[in-house]
N, C-alpha and C positions, 0 to 999 in steps of 0.2 A: 096585531094580528101577523102583517106579513114583517114586522122589526122583529119579531119572534121568531120565526121559519128562519128569515136571514142569519139572527145569532146562530141560531140550532146549527146551520150550516158550519158556521165558522167554527164555532168550538167541534162538529165532527171531523171534517178538515185540517184542525191544527191537531186535532187528538193520535189521526191518522196517519202525520207527517210527526210527529214525536214519536209514533210507535215503529214506525219505521226506517229512521235516523237511528236508532239504536247502533246497531251490527252496522251501516256503511257508518261508522266510529271508528270502525279497527279495519285493516288491507287484510286484503285474503290471504293473505300469508299467516297473519293474527289470529283469524279465523278459524284455516286448516292447526294450529298448535291446542288449542283452545277443541276444536268437537271433530269428530272424524267420522265419516257418514259412509253406513253400507248401505243398500238398496238391491232389489230386483224387480221385474218386470213380467208382472203375470196375462198371461191373457185373463181376462173378467168381459162378461157381459151385461150393457152392450158395449166396453169401454177395455183397456190395459188399468191395470191398478199399476202404480212403484208403491213400492213399502220395504219398508226395511229399519234400520235402529242409526240410531244418534249417540255418540258417543261424549260424554263429558268428559274432557280430561283434563282438566280443572279439578283438580280434589279439591279443595277447599270452600267451592262455591257452587252452589247451582245453578243451575239454570232455569227460568222463569218466562213463561209467554215465549218461546222460541217459534220462531215460524220461518218454513222450507221454501224458496223459490224451488220449481222445477218444470229445468227449459228441455224440449222438446228441439231435436236435433236433427239434421236429414240426412242423410248421406255423407256430405264431403263436410259435417263437426257445424253448419253454421244453425242459427238459432231462426225456430220457424216459427215459436209464441211459446209461451210462458204461462205456469198456472202458479199457486203456490197454499201450504198445509201451515196446519198449527201441529206444532206437536199437542197432544192431552196429555193434563197435565206436568208438566215439565223434565228437564232433564237432571236427576239428582248427580251432586255432587264426587265424580272419579267413576261413575257409570252412565247408564244408557237407557233410551225410552226408544217405543216402538212408534210408528209412522206407516200409513198408508192412503194415500189419498187415488181414485183413477184421473183417468191422464188421457188423453186425445191420443191416437198411434201416431208413432215417429218413430226414425228408425235408429234412436235412440235418446237418450236419456240426460243432461244433467242436474242435480241434487244440489243445492247449495244454503247454506242458513242466512237470512234474508233479513231476520231483526228477532234479539230476544236480551233477557237483564238477567245481571245476577241475581240471588237471593241473597241479601243481608252487605252490602253495598248502598243503601243507603235510598235503595227502590220501595 
């Protein structure tokens, strides 16, 4: 039984690492060329909500399993925490998709692509 639990943990860790490695293969400048993110922060109860759109500027391939990093910044622009959210349904080629996530309070926020898969490239 212990061997099965260890195997399940290893598989889970491997899958998590594989999922987050996709965007890591791209430099931020490349990600900025493929995606544009517009967002706003609104007061929510009990926490603020970051919501907006991610645009897929690659007209040929939809992006699926898109995960966004939301960094909380202090008044000096230093990262004081982060969270992530999924873009439900992916981002169609040459189009946009909506996202929304509750966050902890901060002076400002930065939203970036954390991971994604191109649909149609053997994924």
